[in-house]
Backbone atoms as SQL, in Angstrom:
CREATE TABLE atoms (id INTEGER PRIMARY KEY, chain TEXT, resi INTEGER, resn TEXT, atom TEXT, x REAL, y REAL, z REAL);
INSERT INTO atoms VALUES
  (1, 'A', 1, 'UNK', 'N', 15.353, 13.233, -2.915),
  (2, 'A', 1, 'UNK', 'CA', 14.057, 13.070, -3.487),
  (3, 'A', 1, 'UNK', 'C', 12.947, 12.402, -2.313),
  (4, 'A', 2, 'UNK', 'N', 11.960, 13.149, -2.063),
  (5, 'A', 2, 'UNK', 'CA', 10.815, 12.580, -1.259),
  (6, 'A', 2, 'UNK', 'C', 10.220, 11.238, -1.615),
  (7, 'A', 3, 'UNK', 'N', 10.122, 10.530, -0.577),
  (8, 'A', 3, 'UNK', 'CA', 9.647, 8.999, -0.729),
  (9, 'A', 3, 'UNK', 'C', 8.204, 9.415, -1.270),
  (10, 'A', 4, 'UNK', 'N', 7.648, 8.411, -2.009),
  (11, 'A', 4, 'UNK', 'CA', 6.241, 8.460, -2.426),
  (12, 'A', 4, 'UNK', 'C', 5.345, 8.041, -1.149),
  (13, 'A', 5, 'UNK', 'N', 5.752, 6.970, -0.556),
  (14, 'A', 5, 'UNK', 'CA', 4.886, 6.390, 0.571),
  (15, 'A', 5, 'UNK', 'C', 5.811, 6.757, 1.853),
  (16, 'A', 6, 'UNK', 'N', 5.192, 6.565, 2.953),
  (17, 'A', 6, 'UNK', 'CA', 5.700, 6.548, 4.259),
  (18, 'A', 6, 'UNK', 'C', 5.356, 5.312, 4.974),
  (19, 'A', 7, 'UNK', 'N', 6.360, 4.560, 5.603),
  (20, 'A', 7, 'UNK', 'CA', 6.005, 3.276, 6.448),
  (21, 'A', 7, 'UNK', 'C', 6.177, 3.881, 7.942),
  (22, 'A', 8, 'UNK', 'N', 5.331, 3.731, 8.702),
  (23, 'A', 8, 'UNK', 'CA', 5.404, 4.003, 10.201),
  (24, 'A', 8, 'UNK', 'C', 6.416, 2.832, 10.743),
  (25, 'A', 9, 'UNK', 'N', 6.898, 3.365, 11.815),
  (26, 'A', 9, 'UNK', 'CA', 7.730, 2.237, 12.720),
  (27, 'A', 9, 'UNK', 'C', 6.774, 0.991, 12.937),
  (28, 'A', 10, 'UNK', 'N', 5.593, 1.326, 13.406),
  (29, 'A', 10, 'UNK', 'CA', 4.723, 0.130, 13.828),
  (30, 'A', 10, 'UNK', 'C', 4.395, -0.771, 12.614),
  (31, 'A', 11, 'UNK', 'N', 4.223, -0.316, 11.573),
  (32, 'A', 11, 'UNK', 'CA', 4.024, -0.912, 10.310),
  (33, 'A', 11, 'UNK', 'C', 5.266, -1.518, 9.712),
  (34, 'A', 12, 'UNK', 'N', 6.318, -1.014, 9.893),
  (35, 'A', 12, 'UNK', 'CA', 7.715, -1.712, 9.478),
  (36, 'A', 12, 'UNK', 'C', 7.893, -3.145, 10.411),
  (37, 'A', 13, 'UNK', 'N', 7.705, -2.662, 11.684),
  (38, 'A', 13, 'UNK', 'CA', 7.773, -3.771, 12.723),
  (39, 'A', 13, 'UNK', 'C', 6.894, -5.049, 12.312),
  (40, 'A', 14, 'UNK', 'N', 5.541, -4.888, 11.790),
  (41, 'A', 14, 'UNK', 'CA', 4.674, -5.826, 11.404),
  (42, 'A', 14, 'UNK', 'C', 5.204, -6.520, 10.084),
  (43, 'A', 15, 'UNK', 'N', 5.496, -5.662, 9.134),
  (44, 'A', 15, 'UNK', 'CA', 5.935, -6.158, 7.791),
  (45, 'A', 15, 'UNK', 'C', 7.235, -7.114, 8.023),
  (46, 'A', 16, 'UNK', 'N', 8.093, -6.667, 8.910),
  (47, 'A', 16, 'UNK', 'CA', 9.347, -7.447, 9.088),
  (48, 'A', 16, 'UNK', 'C', 9.017, -8.753, 9.604),
  (49, 'A', 17, 'UNK', 'N', 8.133, -8.665, 10.644),
  (50, 'A', 17, 'UNK', 'CA', 7.451, -9.942, 11.577),
  (51, 'A', 17, 'UNK', 'C', 6.917, -11.110, 10.393),
  (52, 'A', 18, 'UNK', 'N', 6.147, -10.212, 9.535),
  (53, 'A', 18, 'UNK', 'CA', 5.306, -11.223, 8.643),
  (54, 'A', 18, 'UNK', 'C', 6.506, -11.944, 7.607),
  (55, 'A', 19, 'UNK', 'N', 7.397, -10.964, 7.224),
  (56, 'A', 19, 'UNK', 'CA', 8.426, -11.510, 6.273),
  (57, 'A', 19, 'UNK', 'C', 9.186, -12.648, 6.864),
  (58, 'A', 20, 'UNK', 'N', 9.511, -12.617, 8.388),
  (59, 'A', 20, 'UNK', 'CA', 10.180, -13.606, 9.100),
  (60, 'A', 20, 'UNK', 'C', 9.432, -14.692, 9.207),
  (61, 'A', 21, 'UNK', 'N', 8.236, -14.784, 9.486),
  (62, 'A', 21, 'UNK', 'CA', 7.391, -15.820, 9.813),
  (63, 'A', 21, 'UNK', 'C', 6.938, -16.599, 8.566),
  (64, 'A', 22, 'UNK', 'N', 6.864, -15.894, 7.493),
  (65, 'A', 22, 'UNK', 'CA', 6.251, -16.523, 6.327),
  (66, 'A', 22, 'UNK', 'C', 7.486, -16.896, 5.265),
  (67, 'A', 23, 'UNK', 'N', 8.456, -17.124, 5.976),
  (68, 'A', 23, 'UNK', 'CA', 9.739, -17.261, 4.957),
  (69, 'A', 23, 'UNK', 'C', 9.862, -16.349, 3.842),
  (70, 'A', 24, 'UNK', 'N', 9.662, -15.131, 4.077),
  (71, 'A', 24, 'UNK', 'CA', 10.017, -14.182, 3.070),
  (72, 'A', 24, 'UNK', 'C', 11.032, -13.223, 3.006),
  (73, 'A', 25, 'UNK', 'N', 11.857, -13.665, 4.052),
  (74, 'A', 25, 'UNK', 'CA', 13.167, -13.052, 4.071),
  (75, 'A', 25, 'UNK', 'C', 13.828, -13.032, 2.784),
  (76, 'A', 26, 'UNK', 'N', 14.313, -11.668, 2.512),
  (77, 'A', 26, 'UNK', 'CA', 14.903, -11.462, 1.133),
  (78, 'A', 26, 'UNK', 'C', 13.731, -10.990, 0.118),
  (79, 'A', 27, 'UNK', 'N', 12.676, -10.959, 0.640),
  (80, 'A', 27, 'UNK', 'CA', 11.420, -10.484, -0.195),
  (81, 'A', 27, 'UNK', 'C', 11.651, -8.919, -0.418),
  (82, 'A', 28, 'UNK', 'N', 10.758, -8.464, -1.291),
  (83, 'A', 28, 'UNK', 'CA', 10.507, -6.985, -1.567),
  (84, 'A', 28, 'UNK', 'C', 9.047, -6.691, -1.322),
  (85, 'A', 29, 'UNK', 'N', 8.753, -5.471, -0.496),
  (86, 'A', 29, 'UNK', 'CA', 7.238, -5.415, -0.318),
  (87, 'A', 29, 'UNK', 'C', 6.806, -4.644, -1.554),
  (88, 'A', 30, 'UNK', 'N', 5.879, -5.086, -2.173),
  (89, 'A', 30, 'UNK', 'CA', 5.213, -4.385, -3.577),
  (90, 'A', 30, 'UNK', 'C', 3.736, -3.627, -2.826),
  (91, 'A', 31, 'UNK', 'N', 3.899, -2.731, -3.049),
  (92, 'A', 31, 'UNK', 'CA', 2.532, -1.553, -2.807),
  (93, 'A', 31, 'UNK', 'C', 2.155, -1.035, -4.134),
  (94, 'A', 32, 'UNK', 'N', 0.806, -1.086, -4.309),
  (95, 'A', 32, 'UNK', 'CA', 0.043, -0.833, -5.640),
  (96, 'A', 32, 'UNK', 'C', -1.381, -0.529, -5.432),
  (97, 'A', 33, 'UNK', 'N', -1.716, 0.114, -6.558),
  (98, 'A', 33, 'UNK', 'CA', -3.215, 0.265, -6.523),
  (99, 'A', 33, 'UNK', 'C', -3.641, -0.214, -7.729),
  (100, 'A', 34, 'UNK', 'N', -4.987, -0.946, -7.604),
  (101, 'A', 34, 'UNK', 'CA', -5.700, -1.778, -8.563),
  (102, 'A', 34, 'UNK', 'C', -7.175, -1.234, -8.712),
  (103, 'A', 35, 'UNK', 'N', -7.588, -1.391, -10.082),
  (104, 'A', 35, 'UNK', 'CA', -8.892, -1.064, -10.321),
  (105, 'A', 35, 'UNK', 'C', -9.778, -1.985, -9.597),
  (106, 'A', 36, 'UNK', 'N', -10.693, -1.283, -9.117),
  (107, 'A', 36, 'UNK', 'CA', -11.854, -2.267, -8.495),
  (108, 'A', 36, 'UNK', 'C', -12.392, -1.855, -7.165),
  (109, 'A', 37, 'UNK', 'N', -13.305, -2.643, -6.394),
  (110, 'A', 37, 'UNK', 'CA', -13.903, -1.886, -5.347),
  (111, 'A', 37, 'UNK', 'C', -14.963, -0.936, -5.373),
  (112, 'A', 38, 'UNK', 'N', -15.800, -0.799, -4.275),
  (113, 'A', 38, 'UNK', 'CA', -16.922, -0.137, -4.665),
  (114, 'A', 38, 'UNK', 'C', -16.663, 1.351, -5.009),
  (115, 'A', 39, 'UNK', 'N', -15.616, 2.013, -4.537),
  (116, 'A', 39, 'UNK', 'CA', -15.147, 3.643, -5.027),
  (117, 'A', 39, 'UNK', 'C', -14.245, 3.227, -6.367),
  (118, 'A', 40, 'UNK', 'N', -13.947, 2.166, -6.745),
  (119, 'A', 40, 'UNK', 'CA', -13.021, 2.212, -8.094),
  (120, 'A', 40, 'UNK', 'C', -11.628, 1.749, -8.204),
  (121, 'A', 41, 'UNK', 'N', -10.816, 2.125, -6.605),
  (122, 'A', 41, 'UNK', 'CA', -9.619, 1.694, -6.711),
  (123, 'A', 41, 'UNK', 'C', -9.387, 1.115, -5.385),
  (124, 'A', 42, 'UNK', 'N', -8.598, 0.205, -5.260),
  (125, 'A', 42, 'UNK', 'CA', -8.220, -0.552, -3.987),
  (126, 'A', 42, 'UNK', 'C', -6.601, -0.698, -4.029),
  (127, 'A', 43, 'UNK', 'N', -6.316, -0.726, -2.603),
  (128, 'A', 43, 'UNK', 'CA', -4.937, -0.998, -2.564),
  (129, 'A', 43, 'UNK', 'C', -4.285, -2.250, -2.517),
  (130, 'A', 44, 'UNK', 'N', -3.006, -2.562, -2.827),
  (131, 'A', 44, 'UNK', 'CA', -2.628, -3.930, -2.806),
  (132, 'A', 44, 'UNK', 'C', -1.442, -4.022, -2.030),
  (133, 'A', 45, 'UNK', 'N', -0.957, -4.912, -1.338),
  (134, 'A', 45, 'UNK', 'CA', 0.511, -4.902, -0.631),
  (135, 'A', 45, 'UNK', 'C', 0.617, -6.237, -0.444),
  (136, 'A', 46, 'UNK', 'N', 1.897, -6.794, -0.840),
  (137, 'A', 46, 'UNK', 'CA', 2.415, -8.194, -0.684),
  (138, 'A', 46, 'UNK', 'C', 3.838, -8.271, -1.162),
  (139, 'A', 47, 'UNK', 'N', 4.384, -9.407, -1.129),
  (140, 'A', 47, 'UNK', 'CA', 5.724, -9.908, -1.015),
  (141, 'A', 47, 'UNK', 'C', 5.747, -10.372, -2.588),
  (142, 'A', 48, 'UNK', 'N', 7.341, -9.823, -2.897),
  (143, 'A', 48, 'UNK', 'CA', 7.558, -10.347, -4.177),
  (144, 'A', 48, 'UNK', 'C', 8.991, -10.595, -4.323),
  (145, 'A', 49, 'UNK', 'N', 9.482, -11.385, -5.239),
  (146, 'A', 49, 'UNK', 'CA', 10.855, -11.140, -5.566),
  (147, 'A', 49, 'UNK', 'C', 11.386, -10.943, -6.925),
  (148, 'A', 50, 'UNK', 'N', 10.506, -10.229, -7.399),
  (149, 'A', 50, 'UNK', 'CA', 10.625, -9.709, -8.692),
  (150, 'A', 50, 'UNK', 'C', 10.319, -7.995, -8.774),
  (151, 'A', 51, 'UNK', 'N', 11.266, -7.489, -9.622),
  (152, 'A', 51, 'UNK', 'CA', 11.267, -6.157, -9.796),
  (153, 'A', 51, 'UNK', 'C', 11.158, -6.019, -11.327),
  (154, 'A', 52, 'UNK', 'N', 9.767, -5.378, -11.559),
  (155, 'A', 52, 'UNK', 'CA', 9.573, -5.010, -13.072),
  (156, 'A', 52, 'UNK', 'C', 10.499, -3.714, -13.567),
  (157, 'A', 53, 'UNK', 'N', 10.485, -3.672, -14.799),
  (158, 'A', 53, 'UNK', 'CA', 11.278, -2.629, -15.550),
  (159, 'A', 53, 'UNK', 'C', 10.849, -1.130, -15.032),
  (160, 'A', 54, 'UNK', 'N', 9.567, -0.795, -15.147),
  (161, 'A', 54, 'UNK', 'CA', 8.910, 0.329, -14.635),
  (162, 'A', 54, 'UNK', 'C', 8.801, 0.439, -13.333),
  (163, 'A', 55, 'UNK', 'N', 9.148, -0.412, -12.194),
  (164, 'A', 55, 'UNK', 'CA', 9.092, -0.159, -10.958),
  (165, 'A', 55, 'UNK', 'C', 9.941, 0.971, -10.308),
  (166, 'A', 56, 'UNK', 'N', 9.160, 1.598, -9.333),
  (167, 'A', 56, 'UNK', 'CA', 10.262, 2.557, -8.684),
  (168, 'A', 56, 'UNK', 'C', 10.826, 1.674, -7.410),
  (169, 'A', 57, 'UNK', 'N', 11.926, 1.661, -7.165),
  (170, 'A', 57, 'UNK', 'CA', 12.405, 1.179, -5.866),
  (171, 'A', 57, 'UNK', 'C', 12.793, 1.971, -4.745),
  (172, 'A', 58, 'UNK', 'N', 12.294, 1.445, -3.557),
  (173, 'A', 58, 'UNK', 'CA', 12.704, 2.649, -2.519),
  (174, 'A', 58, 'UNK', 'C', 13.200, 1.441, -1.309),
  (175, 'A', 59, 'UNK', 'N', 13.856, 2.190, -0.378),
  (176, 'A', 59, 'UNK', 'CA', 14.116, 1.316, 0.853),
  (177, 'A', 59, 'UNK', 'C', 13.596, 2.374, 2.011),
  (178, 'A', 60, 'UNK', 'N', 12.575, 1.908, 2.751),
  (179, 'A', 60, 'UNK', 'CA', 11.723, 2.402, 3.830),
  (180, 'A', 60, 'UNK', 'C', 12.058, 1.663, 4.882),
  (181, 'A', 61, 'UNK', 'N', 12.483, 2.286, 6.145),
  (182, 'A', 61, 'UNK', 'CA', 12.559, 1.500, 7.638),
  (183, 'A', 61, 'UNK', 'C', 13.227, 0.344, 7.313),
  (184, 'A', 62, 'UNK', 'N', 14.293, 0.123, 6.234),
  (185, 'A', 62, 'UNK', 'CA', 15.196, -1.029, 5.976),
  (186, 'A', 62, 'UNK', 'C', 14.222, -2.111, 5.380),
  (187, 'A', 63, 'UNK', 'N', 13.456, -1.829, 4.766),
  (188, 'A', 63, 'UNK', 'CA', 12.380, -2.498, 3.944),
  (189, 'A', 63, 'UNK', 'C', 12.740, -2.052, 2.606),
  (190, 'A', 64, 'UNK', 'N', 13.140, -3.103, 1.614),
  (191, 'A', 64, 'UNK', 'CA', 13.081, -2.849, 0.244),
  (192, 'A', 64, 'UNK', 'C', 11.514, -2.897, -0.164),
  (193, 'A', 65, 'UNK', 'N', 11.134, -2.088, -1.112),
  (194, 'A', 65, 'UNK', 'CA', 9.853, -1.443, -1.464),
  (195, 'A', 65, 'UNK', 'C', 9.880, -1.214, -3.047),
  (196, 'A', 66, 'UNK', 'N', 8.809, -1.665, -3.615),
  (197, 'A', 66, 'UNK', 'CA', 8.615, -1.543, -5.179),
  (198, 'A', 66, 'UNK', 'C', 7.082, -1.032, -5.325),
  (199, 'A', 67, 'UNK', 'N', 7.075, 0.111, -6.145),
  (200, 'A', 67, 'UNK', 'CA', 5.837, 0.653, -6.450),
  (201, 'A', 67, 'UNK', 'C', 5.763, 0.723, -7.866),
  (202, 'A', 68, 'UNK', 'N', 4.805, 0.465, -8.818),
  (203, 'A', 68, 'UNK', 'CA', 4.812, 0.368, -10.431),
  (204, 'A', 68, 'UNK', 'C', 4.569, 1.951, -10.538),
  (205, 'A', 69, 'UNK', 'N', 5.206, 2.351, -11.790),
  (206, 'A', 69, 'UNK', 'CA', 4.876, 3.677, -12.164),
  (207, 'A', 69, 'UNK', 'C', 3.591, 4.221, -12.131),
  (208, 'A', 70, 'UNK', 'N', 2.611, 3.400, -12.692),
  (209, 'A', 70, 'UNK', 'CA', 1.101, 3.804, -12.803),
  (210, 'A', 70, 'UNK', 'C', 0.520, 4.049, -11.262),
  (211, 'A', 71, 'UNK', 'N', 0.947, 3.393, -10.155),
  (212, 'A', 71, 'UNK', 'CA', 0.380, 3.604, -8.852),
  (213, 'A', 71, 'UNK', 'C', 1.307, 4.844, -8.259),
  (214, 'A', 72, 'UNK', 'N', 2.426, 5.133, -8.615),
  (215, 'A', 72, 'UNK', 'CA', 3.235, 6.083, -7.893),
  (216, 'A', 72, 'UNK', 'C', 2.307, 7.412, -7.403),
  (217, 'A', 73, 'UNK', 'N', 1.943, 8.035, -8.664),
  (218, 'A', 73, 'UNK', 'CA', 1.210, 9.488, -8.575),
  (219, 'A', 73, 'UNK', 'C', -0.058, 9.111, -7.708),
  (220, 'A', 74, 'UNK', 'N', -0.720, 8.240, -7.734),
  (221, 'A', 74, 'UNK', 'CA', -1.981, 8.102, -7.031),
  (222, 'A', 74, 'UNK', 'C', -1.605, 7.758, -5.393),
  (223, 'A', 75, 'UNK', 'N', -0.324, 7.254, -5.125),
  (224, 'A', 75, 'UNK', 'CA', 0.009, 7.029, -3.784),
  (225, 'A', 75, 'UNK', 'C', 1.002, 8.012, -3.090),
  (226, 'A', 76, 'UNK', 'N', 1.099, 9.178, -3.832),
  (227, 'A', 76, 'UNK', 'CA', 2.235, 9.996, -3.380),
  (228, 'A', 76, 'UNK', 'C', 1.745, 10.768, -2.108),
  (229, 'A', 77, 'UNK', 'N', 2.487, 10.546, -0.998),
  (230, 'A', 77, 'UNK', 'CA', 2.062, 11.247, 0.032),
  (231, 'A', 77, 'UNK', 'C', 1.457, 10.387, 1.241),
  (232, 'A', 78, 'UNK', 'N', 1.155, 8.869, 0.793),
  (233, 'A', 78, 'UNK', 'CA', 0.446, 8.008, 1.485),
  (234, 'A', 78, 'UNK', 'C', 1.439, 7.554, 2.747),
  (235, 'A', 79, 'UNK', 'N', 0.528, 7.221, 3.863),
  (236, 'A', 79, 'UNK', 'CA', 1.213, 6.692, 5.072),
  (237, 'A', 79, 'UNK', 'C', 0.695, 5.321, 5.392),
  (238, 'A', 80, 'UNK', 'N', 1.405, 4.463, 5.553),
  (239, 'A', 80, 'UNK', 'CA', 0.879, 3.040, 5.887),
  (240, 'A', 80, 'UNK', 'C', 1.418, 2.980, 7.422),
  (241, 'A', 81, 'UNK', 'N', 0.546, 2.636, 8.074),
  (242, 'A', 81, 'UNK', 'CA', 0.712, 2.425, 9.450),
  (243, 'A', 81, 'UNK', 'C', 0.036, 0.888, 9.785),
  (244, 'A', 82, 'UNK', 'N', 0.301, 0.540, 11.015),
  (245, 'A', 82, 'UNK', 'CA', -0.427, -0.573, 11.780),
  (246, 'A', 82, 'UNK', 'C', -0.807, -0.089, 13.210),
  (247, 'A', 83, 'UNK', 'N', -2.029, -0.608, 13.326),
  (248, 'A', 83, 'UNK', 'CA', -2.743, -0.244, 14.585),
  (249, 'A', 83, 'UNK', 'C', -3.459, -1.655, 15.235),
  (250, 'A', 84, 'UNK', 'N', -3.168, -1.678, 16.552),
  (251, 'A', 84, 'UNK', 'CA', -3.454, -2.762, 17.323),
  (252, 'A', 84, 'UNK', 'C', -4.769, -2.375, 18.085),
  (253, 'A', 85, 'UNK', 'N', -5.749, -3.271, 18.319),
  (254, 'A', 85, 'UNK', 'CA', -6.858, -2.725, 19.227),
  (255, 'A', 85, 'UNK', 'C', -7.297, -4.120, 19.671),
  (256, 'A', 86, 'UNK', 'N', -8.558, -4.075, 20.395),
  (257, 'A', 86, 'UNK', 'CA', -9.034, -5.180, 20.981),
  (258, 'A', 86, 'UNK', 'C', -9.295, -6.122, 20.326),
  (259, 'A', 87, 'UNK', 'N', -9.837, -5.758, 19.029),
  (260, 'A', 87, 'UNK', 'CA', -10.462, -6.884, 17.896),
  (261, 'A', 87, 'UNK', 'C', -9.301, -7.010, 16.967),
  (262, 'A', 88, 'UNK', 'N', -8.119, -6.976, 17.296),
  (263, 'A', 88, 'UNK', 'CA', -7.082, -7.387, 16.573),
  (264, 'A', 88, 'UNK', 'C', -6.041, -6.194, 15.916),
  (265, 'A', 89, 'UNK', 'N', -5.276, -6.549, 14.965),
  (266, 'A', 89, 'UNK', 'CA', -4.455, -5.408, 14.406),
  (267, 'A', 89, 'UNK', 'C', -4.710, -5.489, 12.919),
  (268, 'A', 90, 'UNK', 'N', -4.365, -4.314, 12.102),
  (269, 'A', 90, 'UNK', 'CA', -4.522, -4.390, 10.866),
  (270, 'A', 90, 'UNK', 'C', -3.543, -3.234, 10.214),
  (271, 'A', 91, 'UNK', 'N', -3.229, -3.070, 9.052),
  (272, 'A', 91, 'UNK', 'CA', -2.830, -2.021, 8.525),
  (273, 'A', 91, 'UNK', 'C', -3.710, -0.882, 8.135),
  (274, 'A', 92, 'UNK', 'N', -3.427, 0.520, 8.127),
  (275, 'A', 92, 'UNK', 'CA', -4.059, 1.475, 7.870),
  (276, 'A', 92, 'UNK', 'C', -3.462, 2.043, 6.795),
  (277, 'A', 93, 'UNK', 'N', -4.115, 2.733, 5.890),
  (278, 'A', 93, 'UNK', 'CA', -3.546, 3.452, 4.554),
  (279, 'A', 93, 'UNK', 'C', -4.184, 4.781, 4.568),
  (280, 'A', 94, 'UNK', 'N', -3.427, 5.931, 4.914),
  (281, 'A', 94, 'UNK', 'CA', -3.805, 7.172, 4.742),
  (282, 'A', 94, 'UNK', 'C', -3.513, 7.767, 3.392),
  (283, 'A', 95, 'UNK', 'N', -4.263, 7.983, 2.650),
  (284, 'A', 95, 'UNK', 'CA', -3.784, 8.760, 1.159),
  (285, 'A', 95, 'UNK', 'C', -4.342, 10.183, 1.154),
  (286, 'A', 96, 'UNK', 'N', -3.389, 11.074, 1.162),
  (287, 'A', 96, 'UNK', 'CA', -4.040, 12.464, 1.056),
  (288, 'A', 96, 'UNK', 'C', -4.859, 12.756, -0.439),
  (289, 'A', 97, 'UNK', 'N', -4.515, 11.739, -1.279),
  (290, 'A', 97, 'UNK', 'CA', -5.171, 11.850, -2.721),
  (291, 'A', 97, 'UNK', 'C', -6.536, 11.440, -2.894),
  (292, 'A', 98, 'UNK', 'N', -6.948, 10.633, -1.954),
  (293, 'A', 98, 'UNK', 'CA', -8.346, 9.924, -2.047),
  (294, 'A', 98, 'UNK', 'C', -9.131, 11.177, -1.530),
  (295, 'A', 99, 'UNK', 'N', -10.317, 11.245, -2.282),
  (296, 'A', 99, 'UNK', 'CA', -11.317, 12.110, -2.098),
  (297, 'A', 99, 'UNK', 'C', -12.682, 11.463, -1.701),
  (298, 'A', 100, 'UNK', 'N', -12.728, 9.939, -2.010),
  (299, 'A', 100, 'UNK', 'CA', -13.657, 9.363, -1.525),
  (300, 'A', 100, 'UNK', 'C', -13.359, 7.963, -1.284),
  (301, 'A', 101, 'UNK', 'N', -14.181, 7.402, -0.339),
  (302, 'A', 101, 'UNK', 'CA', -14.027, 6.138, 0.095),
  (303, 'A', 101, 'UNK', 'C', -15.188, 5.183, 0.242),
  (304, 'A', 102, 'UNK', 'N', -15.372, 3.974, 0.118),
  (305, 'A', 102, 'UNK', 'CA', -16.460, 3.026, 0.293),
  (306, 'A', 102, 'UNK', 'C', -16.667, 2.904, 1.869),
  (307, 'A', 103, 'UNK', 'N', -17.902, 2.582, 2.266),
  (308, 'A', 103, 'UNK', 'CA', -18.113, 2.358, 3.890),
  (309, 'A', 103, 'UNK', 'C', -17.133, 1.198, 4.422),
  (310, 'A', 104, 'UNK', 'N', -16.913, 0.235, 3.466),
  (311, 'A', 104, 'UNK', 'CA', -16.024, -0.667, 4.090),
  (312, 'A', 104, 'UNK', 'C', -14.484, -0.384, 4.129),
  (313, 'A', 105, 'UNK', 'N', -14.050, 0.784, 3.588),
  (314, 'A', 105, 'UNK', 'CA', -12.819, 1.261, 3.542),
  (315, 'A', 105, 'UNK', 'C', -11.597, 0.794, 2.936),
  (316, 'A', 106, 'UNK', 'N', -12.172, -0.345, 2.035),
  (317, 'A', 106, 'UNK', 'CA', -11.021, -0.910, 1.158),
  (318, 'A', 106, 'UNK', 'C', -10.930, -0.249, -0.082),
  (319, 'A', 107, 'UNK', 'N', -11.583, 0.672, -0.505),
  (320, 'A', 107, 'UNK', 'CA', -11.311, 1.244, -1.708),
  (321, 'A', 107, 'UNK', 'C', -11.512, 2.764, -1.694),
  (322, 'A', 108, 'UNK', 'N', -11.157, 3.218, -2.725),
  (323, 'A', 108, 'UNK', 'CA', -11.177, 4.884, -2.774),
  (324, 'A', 108, 'UNK', 'C', -11.199, 5.349, -4.293),
  (325, 'A', 109, 'UNK', 'N', -11.192, 6.672, -4.424),
  (326, 'A', 109, 'UNK', 'CA', -11.122, 7.240, -5.746),
  (327, 'A', 109, 'UNK', 'C', -10.107, 8.469, -5.578),
  (328, 'A', 110, 'UNK', 'N', -9.725, 9.135, -6.484),
  (329, 'A', 110, 'UNK', 'CA', -9.093, 10.445, -6.509),
  (330, 'A', 110, 'UNK', 'C', -9.687, 11.246, -7.602),
  (331, 'A', 111, 'UNK', 'N', -9.338, 12.460, -7.207),
  (332, 'A', 111, 'UNK', 'CA', -9.976, 13.461, -8.378),
  (333, 'A', 111, 'UNK', 'C', -9.395, 13.075, -9.681),
  (334, 'A', 112, 'UNK', 'N', -8.371, 12.654, -9.904),
  (335, 'A', 112, 'UNK', 'CA', -7.673, 12.238, -11.215),
  (336, 'A', 112, 'UNK', 'C', -8.129, 11.026, -11.660),
  (337, 'A', 113, 'UNK', 'N', -8.294, 9.876, -10.775),
  (338, 'A', 113, 'UNK', 'CA', -8.612, 8.644, -11.313),
  (339, 'A', 113, 'UNK', 'C', -9.888, 8.084, -10.464),
  (340, 'A', 114, 'UNK', 'N', -11.015, 7.755, -11.167),
  (341, 'A', 114, 'UNK', 'CA', -11.982, 7.171, -10.606),
  (342, 'A', 114, 'UNK', 'C', -11.934, 5.585, -10.519),
  (343, 'A', 115, 'UNK', 'N', -11.108, 5.149, -11.237),
  (344, 'A', 115, 'UNK', 'CA', -10.890, 3.765, -11.186),
  (345, 'A', 115, 'UNK', 'C', -11.899, 2.826, -11.913),
  (346, 'A', 116, 'UNK', 'N', -12.064, 1.723, -11.335),
  (347, 'A', 116, 'UNK', 'CA', -13.479, 0.823, -12.134),
  (348, 'A', 116, 'UNK', 'C', -14.115, 0.348, -10.968),
  (349, 'A', 117, 'UNK', 'N', -15.146, 1.085, -10.552),
  (350, 'A', 117, 'UNK', 'CA', -16.099, 0.714, -9.523),
  (351, 'A', 117, 'UNK', 'C', -16.785, -0.680, -9.645),
  (352, 'A', 118, 'UNK', 'N', -16.881, -1.443, -8.603),
  (353, 'A', 118, 'UNK', 'CA', -17.747, -2.626, -8.685),
  (354, 'A', 118, 'UNK', 'C', -18.707, -2.596, -7.572),
  (355, 'A', 119, 'UNK', 'N', -19.573, -3.568, -7.735),
  (356, 'A', 119, 'UNK', 'CA', -20.737, -3.606, -6.539),
  (357, 'A', 119, 'UNK', 'C', -20.166, -3.970, -5.410),
  (358, 'A', 120, 'UNK', 'N', -20.442, -3.439, -4.497),
  (359, 'A', 120, 'UNK', 'CA', -20.178, -4.058, -3.143),
  (360, 'A', 120, 'UNK', 'C', -21.114, -5.084, -2.452);
């Protein structure tokens, strides 16, 4: 089965480092899509120790990952990367399903799901 999302090696290294330095070893990375933001949907990434009944469980780059069933179709084909620049570093999310995103880059919408836009 093809993974819903891909985590690059650079992103995996950063996630593992964050888990280690934030006492989150043994935690699970939760990736989700929530309603909100200028374009209607926004990404969520964080650590959890709970797996919900409808979660899809994956192991990517030796990192346990959960994605809720509602977010999975919206995230299909998404690549999570980590880029470093002179201004610092940050995660980037490339979602082939996103047809529009706001100027700040933190929210998006898809052809099937416009979400619930908020004013920026």
